[in-house]
Legacy VTK file of the C-alpha trace (Angstrom):
# vtk DataFile Version 3.0
C-alpha trace
ASCII
DATASET POLYDATA
POINTS 392 float
-0.256 -0.007 -0.082
3.025 2.235 1.000
4.849 1.807 -2.895
1.420 2.127 -4.512
0.954 5.596 -2.651
3.623 6.917 -3.115
3.847 5.647 -6.824
0.444 7.289 -7.107
1.866 10.624 -5.380
4.762 10.832 -8.109
2.261 10.161 -10.953
-0.036 13.073 -9.580
3.028 15.105 -9.499
4.778 14.346 -12.696
1.759 14.814 -14.684
0.721 18.383 -13.161
4.250 19.594 -13.746
4.166 18.076 -17.204
1.120 19.361 -18.319
1.414 22.728 -16.880
4.779 22.813 -18.473
3.217 22.056 -22.116
0.677 24.514 -21.295
2.909 27.374 -20.621
4.976 26.434 -23.564
2.184 26.464 -26.118
1.245 29.833 -24.657
5.005 31.398 -24.620
4.944 30.095 -28.675
1.984 31.620 -29.290
2.248 35.025 -27.965
6.251 35.278 -29.577
4.117 34.246 -32.866
1.577 36.755 -32.711
4.015 39.428 -31.378
7.077 38.578 -34.403
4.470 37.648 -37.270
1.218 39.813 -36.455
2.529 42.781 -34.838
6.335 44.378 -35.382
7.908 41.115 -37.803
11.461 40.549 -37.331
13.546 43.629 -37.909
12.223 47.521 -38.564
14.638 50.375 -39.422
13.405 54.329 -38.622
15.070 57.992 -38.291
16.911 57.633 -35.290
14.602 60.482 -34.199
11.231 59.311 -35.295
10.721 56.863 -32.187
10.413 59.963 -29.737
7.863 62.234 -31.412
6.821 60.506 -34.718
7.000 64.316 -36.451
6.653 63.806 -40.539
9.621 65.364 -41.137
11.889 62.406 -39.555
11.277 60.268 -42.829
14.446 57.618 -43.909
15.971 59.466 -46.595
15.886 57.412 -50.172
13.575 54.889 -48.224
12.406 53.327 -51.779
15.969 52.665 -52.542
16.458 51.057 -49.295
13.523 49.633 -49.009
14.239 47.695 -52.988
18.261 47.046 -52.160
17.013 45.028 -48.914
14.434 43.391 -50.904
16.726 41.983 -52.839
19.538 40.411 -50.204
19.297 36.624 -50.299
18.383 36.196 -46.221
15.040 38.434 -46.809
11.667 36.816 -47.028
9.466 40.490 -47.588
9.822 43.971 -47.006
7.176 46.505 -46.341
7.824 50.518 -46.118
5.097 52.493 -44.405
3.968 55.457 -43.587
3.897 56.463 -40.145
1.265 59.485 -38.367
-0.210 60.343 -35.459
-3.844 61.389 -35.603
-7.012 61.429 -34.086
-10.517 59.286 -35.211
-13.792 60.068 -34.390
-17.176 58.116 -35.119
-21.076 59.356 -34.585
-20.206 58.032 -31.077
-16.509 59.069 -29.678
-13.270 59.351 -30.637
-9.390 58.407 -29.368
-5.632 58.870 -29.815
-4.192 56.157 -32.944
-1.356 55.517 -35.039
-1.943 55.552 -38.432
0.236 53.062 -41.109
0.135 53.796 -44.545
1.024 50.110 -46.256
1.473 48.702 -49.611
-1.129 45.367 -49.064
0.547 43.490 -51.305
3.777 44.042 -49.536
2.288 44.040 -46.454
1.459 40.322 -47.002
5.074 39.615 -47.105
6.268 40.895 -43.619
3.030 39.916 -41.234
0.210 37.476 -41.617
-2.045 40.229 -40.511
-4.079 39.986 -43.505
-4.939 36.210 -42.089
-6.649 37.723 -39.150
-9.730 39.766 -40.512
-12.830 37.936 -39.293
-15.268 40.759 -40.466
-14.832 42.146 -44.037
-11.837 41.729 -46.165
-8.769 42.774 -46.249
-8.605 46.203 -48.024
-11.546 45.020 -50.534
-15.029 45.936 -50.694
-14.548 49.896 -50.325
-13.607 52.041 -53.814
-11.950 55.458 -51.722
-10.053 55.638 -48.647
-10.335 52.150 -47.255
-9.432 51.749 -43.539
-8.464 48.374 -41.330
-9.112 48.755 -37.896
-8.782 46.540 -34.784
-12.004 45.060 -33.046
-11.147 46.850 -29.612
-11.139 50.150 -31.522
-14.580 49.398 -33.199
-16.009 48.289 -29.880
-14.252 51.434 -28.226
-16.249 53.537 -31.211
-19.363 51.463 -31.112
-18.958 51.288 -35.221
-19.442 48.217 -37.708
-18.292 47.121 -40.955
-17.985 49.952 -43.647
-18.867 52.613 -40.697
-17.346 55.809 -41.294
-14.464 57.505 -39.437
-13.177 61.075 -39.660
-9.541 61.073 -39.040
-7.848 64.128 -37.780
-3.952 65.306 -37.905
-1.054 68.049 -38.856
-0.211 67.321 -42.021
3.425 68.223 -43.390
2.835 71.809 -43.823
1.758 72.459 -40.359
-2.022 72.469 -40.850
-4.783 70.855 -38.851
-6.675 68.491 -41.435
-9.475 66.097 -41.461
-10.472 63.056 -43.731
-13.166 60.595 -44.064
-12.415 56.935 -43.834
-14.445 54.055 -44.408
-13.740 50.353 -42.641
-13.050 47.733 -44.870
-12.275 45.394 -42.562
-11.891 44.766 -38.595
-8.838 42.571 -37.713
-8.763 40.663 -34.466
-5.255 39.578 -33.269
-5.552 38.620 -29.367
-3.945 41.893 -28.186
-6.270 44.369 -27.010
-3.564 47.372 -27.009
-2.215 46.381 -30.349
-6.413 46.648 -31.634
-6.735 49.772 -30.337
-4.170 51.766 -31.048
-2.639 50.451 -34.994
-5.210 51.348 -38.315
-4.275 50.654 -41.799
-4.897 52.557 -44.804
-3.416 52.455 -48.199
-0.392 54.641 -48.247
-1.474 56.342 -51.343
-4.047 57.593 -49.718
-2.222 58.992 -46.475
0.159 60.385 -48.625
-2.284 62.362 -50.370
-3.974 63.520 -47.061
-0.702 64.254 -45.177
0.983 66.111 -48.160
4.037 64.005 -48.531
5.196 61.640 -51.729
4.231 58.957 -51.773
8.022 56.960 -52.288
8.789 58.382 -48.650
8.811 55.914 -45.543
9.226 56.776 -42.122
9.160 52.340 -41.355
10.748 49.874 -42.967
9.837 46.177 -42.510
12.101 43.302 -42.494
10.797 40.007 -42.424
13.657 36.691 -42.619
13.727 33.843 -44.246
15.463 32.036 -41.306
14.482 33.538 -38.023
17.517 32.040 -36.183
19.733 34.439 -38.129
18.188 37.061 -36.574
20.991 39.037 -34.510
23.423 38.126 -37.649
21.109 40.040 -39.768
20.034 43.037 -37.603
23.613 43.597 -37.362
24.650 43.433 -40.606
21.777 45.592 -42.369
22.819 48.328 -39.034
26.306 47.975 -40.281
24.715 48.724 -43.795
22.488 51.654 -42.812
24.644 53.375 -40.090
22.073 56.445 -40.380
19.316 54.567 -39.514
18.125 53.057 -36.224
17.849 49.231 -37.109
16.093 46.831 -34.221
15.031 43.411 -34.076
11.641 42.557 -32.478
13.665 41.709 -29.448
14.467 45.620 -29.082
11.426 46.979 -30.380
8.967 44.574 -28.052
11.551 43.831 -25.026
8.702 41.719 -23.017
8.539 39.409 -25.806
12.674 39.085 -25.951
12.191 38.640 -22.014
9.224 36.059 -22.697
11.551 33.836 -25.336
14.356 34.062 -23.010
13.224 33.181 -19.452
10.158 31.281 -20.391
11.888 27.899 -20.168
13.596 28.999 -17.234
10.234 29.541 -15.654
8.833 26.247 -16.408
11.894 24.159 -15.154
11.667 26.029 -11.837
8.376 25.153 -11.779
9.041 21.565 -11.929
11.687 21.534 -9.712
9.409 22.929 -7.045
7.021 20.133 -7.688
10.240 17.386 -7.567
11.225 18.975 -4.211
8.234 18.393 -2.642
7.857 15.026 -4.113
11.445 14.314 -3.042
10.646 15.407 0.900
7.604 12.771 0.665
9.752 10.305 -0.345
12.500 10.775 2.419
9.441 10.335 4.521
7.663 7.764 3.312
11.102 5.755 2.750
12.554 6.237 6.054
9.428 4.896 7.963
9.838 1.853 5.476
13.044 1.320 6.927
12.388 1.827 10.709
9.390 -0.731 9.806
11.911 -3.553 8.944
14.614 -2.764 10.950
14.620 -6.927 11.947
15.017 -7.774 8.287
17.415 -5.549 7.701
19.445 -6.880 10.796
18.873 -10.433 9.735
20.523 -10.231 6.292
23.176 -8.082 7.584
23.415 -11.053 10.380
23.612 -13.563 7.717
26.307 -12.037 5.927
25.049 -9.383 3.453
27.384 -6.316 3.322
25.896 -2.848 4.118
27.208 -1.915 0.709
24.682 -3.886 -0.534
21.755 -3.105 2.075
22.578 0.576 1.034
22.319 -0.227 -2.666
19.177 -2.940 -2.281
17.055 0.072 -0.040
18.229 2.824 -2.772
17.061 0.589 -5.949
13.866 0.511 -4.356
13.540 4.226 -4.068
14.439 4.772 -7.716
12.257 1.901 -9.200
9.293 3.618 -7.170
10.552 7.425 -8.422
11.031 5.848 -11.779
7.659 4.084 -12.246
5.417 7.089 -10.528
7.465 9.385 -13.254
6.954 7.270 -16.103
3.462 7.310 -15.209
2.886 10.334 -14.900
4.836 11.885 -17.687
2.912 9.608 -20.156
-0.410 10.820 -18.577
1.065 14.329 -19.322
2.063 13.649 -22.524
-1.111 11.973 -23.516
-3.674 14.902 -21.685
-1.046 17.302 -24.065
-1.831 15.709 -27.629
-5.810 15.320 -26.653
-5.645 18.806 -26.482
-3.167 19.832 -28.742
-5.740 20.530 -31.967
-8.670 21.701 -30.065
-6.722 23.812 -27.719
-7.955 24.922 -23.994
-10.518 27.455 -24.234
-10.145 30.240 -21.258
-12.561 32.603 -22.641
-14.001 33.616 -19.233
-10.494 35.426 -18.585
-10.543 36.436 -22.506
-10.483 40.224 -21.508
-7.819 40.215 -19.631
-5.738 38.041 -21.243
-6.201 39.549 -24.835
-5.675 43.322 -23.026
-1.924 41.781 -22.425
-1.734 40.398 -25.708
-2.145 36.667 -25.174
-4.769 34.405 -26.707
-7.678 32.942 -24.981
-7.323 29.702 -26.564
-3.717 27.314 -25.841
-2.825 25.089 -27.916
-0.012 22.926 -25.473
3.212 21.923 -27.021
5.580 18.801 -26.421
8.937 19.075 -27.266
11.292 16.240 -26.713
13.973 18.305 -25.288
11.741 19.439 -22.137
10.330 15.609 -21.832
14.234 14.346 -21.722
15.279 16.909 -19.148
12.006 16.132 -16.935
13.026 12.300 -16.850
16.801 13.369 -16.204
15.374 15.124 -13.121
12.922 12.441 -11.893
15.954 10.114 -11.718
17.724 12.901 -10.105
15.193 13.107 -7.430
15.378 9.210 -7.410
18.744 9.050 -6.359
19.364 11.851 -4.347
15.784 11.118 -2.049
17.090 7.427 -1.802
20.335 8.097 0.047
19.269 9.420 3.529
16.863 6.688 4.103
19.594 3.908 2.768
22.022 5.795 5.443
20.198 5.572 8.273
19.854 1.685 7.748
23.674 1.118 7.692
23.809 2.261 11.296
21.993 -0.555 12.955
23.778 -3.386 14.442
22.798 -6.407 13.223
22.483 -7.708 16.909
20.666 -5.041 18.331
18.370 -4.714 14.934
17.185 -8.416 15.407
16.662 -7.761 19.061
14.381 -4.655 18.430
10.331 -5.462 19.505
8.268 -4.083 16.593
LINES 1 393
392 0 1 2 3 4 5 6 7 8 9 10 11 12 13 14 15 16 17 18 19 20 21 22 23 24 25 26 27 28 29 30 31 32 33 34 35 36 37 38 39 40 41 42 43 44 45 46 47 48 49 50 51 52 53 54 55 56 57 58 59 60 61 62 63 64 65 66 67 68 69 70 71 72 73 74 75 76 77 78 79 80 81 82 83 84 85 86 87 88 89 90 91 92 93 94 95 96 97 98 99 100 101 102 103 104 105 106 107 108 109 110 111 112 113 114 115 116 117 118 119 120 121 122 123 124 125 126 127 128 129 130 131 132 133 134 135 136 137 138 139 140 141 142 143 144 145 146 147 148 149 150 151 152 153 154 155 156 157 158 159 160 161 162 163 164 165 166 167 168 169 170 171 172 173 174 175 176 177 178 179 180 181 182 183 184 185 186 187 188 189 190 191 192 193 194 195 196 197 198 199 200 201 202 203 204 205 206 207 208 209 210 211 212 213 214 215 216 217 218 219 220 221 222 223 224 225 226 227 228 229 230 231 232 233 234 235 236 237 238 239 240 241 242 243 244 245 246 247 248 249 250 251 252 253 254 255 256 257 258 259 260 261 262 263 264 265 266 267 268 269 270 271 272 273 274 275 276 277 278 279 280 281 282 283 284 285 286 287 288 289 290 291 292 293 294 295 296 297 298 299 300 301 302 303 304 305 306 307 308 309 310 311 312 313 314 315 316 317 318 319 320 321 322 323 324 325 326 327 328 329 330 331 332 333 334 335 336 337 338 339 340 341 342 343 344 345 346 347 348 349 350 351 352 353 354 355 356 357 358 359 360 361 362 363 364 365 366 367 368 369 370 371 372 373 374 375 376 377 378 379 380 381 382 383 384 385 386 387 388 389 390 391
């Protein structure tokens, strides 16, 4: 019964550790994918002073030439030059501050997957004049719907306050409330005419790489080539995503180690009781000639086998539940609003990584070995003659 209890406790603990780890890993991967592939892409290039106040005059000199040069580089998957303007948007109900991104829709498809995140309307289709793509969060705030009219007010390149009407062609949803509320997309040609700038002017050049693993060397190469511009990777533009990527696995292993420590103390306590209840048997074994070394390894082997058995079933159960939920995902819709405000999806798809499973197996084995040492050493302190006479 004691062995069954130990195995059950380890199984439950390992199941909780493995499933929580796969769940959290999937969550991290989804947030990274959304942040990189939908929001910022891999690399962005700006005028050094542009990010300070988003002034129209701080554009990239020869932006069109620069964009074409980068597009011809072997490691580049796509390039999208953008025009960026701070403005006010108003509906018939209310208004708010926004960031307008003037884009070429076809080029934008090569750097982000925003075009696939438009559940309502179409990606720059269905509206002939001044189409605008807005986020679901902004649509709710402005109380507008598809084909509603919005009036945008801004200061043009001549310093004049001007307004123009746009009509909603689509409403995108990316699961990040802050991004949806702040960013709207229009045709670059429409925005250039609106602010009285040449369409070839760009405030931002977005670069998508063929190999994400080459982010740092590719970013450094572009930075060295365009020394007068500010070249930033997504890790610099969105540091919270960089921290999530770098420390996410550490948090997972830290969580597993806490579970294993708890299990370790439970194993030590249980095996210590088992040793104390078997003092006579241990004394008899030593009396008939079994060496203390063999007694020590016998008790260690028992503990390790119990730990590995429980760990095996726990890991197997955790992976099984993970595979069962990988396709359908786990719905956290009751927390959706708060999660999406922070950029996290309410539908999580767990992910199994072979490296993580191997590390967990090694940690379980180490836990069994370490937890078995003290009870086994305790048994060696008994003298055969005294141990046999103990009345249990």
